[in-house]
C-alpha beads as a LAMMPS data file, in Angstrom:
LAMMPS data file: protein, C-alpha beads

73 atoms
72 bonds

1 atom types
1 bond types

-500.0 500.0 xlo xhi
-500.0 500.0 ylo yhi
-500.0 500.0 zlo zhi

Masses

1 110.0

Atoms # bond

1 1 1 96.619 -422.173 119.585
2 1 1 97.069 -421.493 123.287
3 1 1 100.365 -422.024 125.030
4 1 1 100.456 -423.805 128.346
5 1 1 101.108 -421.560 131.309
6 1 1 102.786 -422.621 134.508
7 1 1 100.291 -424.028 137.037
8 1 1 98.414 -421.224 138.736
9 1 1 99.737 -418.654 136.284
10 1 1 97.176 -416.896 134.111
11 1 1 98.618 -415.241 131.034
12 1 1 96.694 -412.658 129.082
13 1 1 95.695 -413.940 125.678
14 1 1 96.158 -412.214 122.379
15 1 1 92.458 -411.390 122.627
16 1 1 93.465 -408.934 125.370
17 1 1 96.167 -407.292 123.272
18 1 1 94.107 -404.188 122.467
19 1 1 93.168 -403.556 126.111
20 1 1 96.790 -404.087 127.211
21 1 1 98.011 -401.636 124.578
22 1 1 95.340 -399.060 125.383
23 1 1 95.945 -399.507 129.113
24 1 1 99.549 -398.465 128.553
25 1 1 98.463 -395.514 126.417
26 1 1 100.244 -396.793 123.298
27 1 1 98.779 -395.861 119.906
28 1 1 98.291 -398.761 117.502
29 1 1 100.541 -397.029 114.964
30 1 1 103.339 -396.600 117.510
31 1 1 103.239 -400.226 118.679
32 1 1 103.087 -401.554 115.124
33 1 1 106.044 -399.413 114.053
34 1 1 108.090 -400.507 117.085
35 1 1 107.340 -404.187 116.459
36 1 1 108.011 -403.847 112.728
37 1 1 104.544 -404.583 111.347
38 1 1 101.864 -402.419 109.760
39 1 1 99.107 -400.898 111.895
40 1 1 96.547 -402.739 109.745
41 1 1 98.230 -406.092 110.491
42 1 1 98.320 -405.271 114.207
43 1 1 94.598 -404.440 114.026
44 1 1 93.989 -407.891 112.484
45 1 1 95.953 -409.518 115.325
46 1 1 93.986 -407.531 117.905
47 1 1 90.675 -408.535 116.310
48 1 1 91.678 -412.199 116.264
49 1 1 91.677 -412.453 112.471
50 1 1 95.420 -413.184 112.318
51 1 1 97.745 -415.188 114.564
52 1 1 101.216 -413.625 114.760
53 1 1 104.301 -415.785 114.490
54 1 1 106.566 -416.353 117.481
55 1 1 108.891 -413.456 116.631
56 1 1 106.032 -410.959 116.508
57 1 1 104.551 -412.379 119.731
58 1 1 107.915 -411.936 121.456
59 1 1 108.195 -408.359 120.197
60 1 1 104.672 -407.541 121.359
61 1 1 105.401 -409.159 124.718
62 1 1 108.593 -407.155 125.095
63 1 1 106.886 -403.858 124.278
64 1 1 103.861 -404.593 126.487
65 1 1 105.885 -406.350 129.214
66 1 1 103.872 -409.572 129.062
67 1 1 106.322 -412.305 130.129
68 1 1 104.260 -415.300 129.010
69 1 1 104.289 -414.319 125.349
70 1 1 108.088 -414.396 125.295
71 1 1 108.119 -418.186 125.517
72 1 1 109.148 -420.118 122.436
73 1 1 106.266 -421.596 120.502

Bonds

1 1 1 2
2 1 2 3
3 1 3 4
4 1 4 5
5 1 5 6
6 1 6 7
7 1 7 8
8 1 8 9
9 1 9 10
10 1 10 11
11 1 11 12
12 1 12 13
13 1 13 14
14 1 14 15
15 1 15 16
16 1 16 17
17 1 17 18
18 1 18 19
19 1 19 20
20 1 20 21
21 1 21 22
22 1 22 23
23 1 23 24
24 1 24 25
25 1 25 26
26 1 26 27
27 1 27 28
28 1 28 29
29 1 29 30
30 1 30 31
31 1 31 32
32 1 32 33
33 1 33 34
34 1 34 35
35 1 35 36
36 1 36 37
37 1 37 38
38 1 38 39
39 1 39 40
40 1 40 41
41 1 41 42
42 1 42 43
43 1 43 44
44 1 44 45
45 1 45 46
46 1 46 47
47 1 47 48
48 1 48 49
49 1 49 50
50 1 50 51
51 1 51 52
52 1 52 53
53 1 53 54
54 1 54 55
55 1 55 56
56 1 56 57
57 1 57 58
58 1 58 59
59 1 59 60
60 1 60 61
61 1 61 62
62 1 62 63
63 1 63 64
64 1 64 65
65 1 65 66
66 1 66 67
67 1 67 68
68 1 68 69
69 1 69 70
70 1 70 71
71 1 71 72
72 1 72 73
C-alpha cells in the first residue's frame, strides 16, 4: 500500500530501502539492530516480501532520514 505524497513530492518507496541504506554505508545488521528487528526480517522488507508496520517504517525513516516514511499510516 502506497501512501499519498504531497503534490510534486516524490518519496522513495520501500523498494528503494536497500539502495538508501547502502548509499549511507549502513550494514543491514546495524540498521536492523538500531530499528529493533532482525537482519533477516529487514532483508525480507528490502526484498518486498514483507510490509513493515507503521512503527518500523518510522524507525527506518528516522535512521535513513526519509521524511515521507514518518507519516502516520
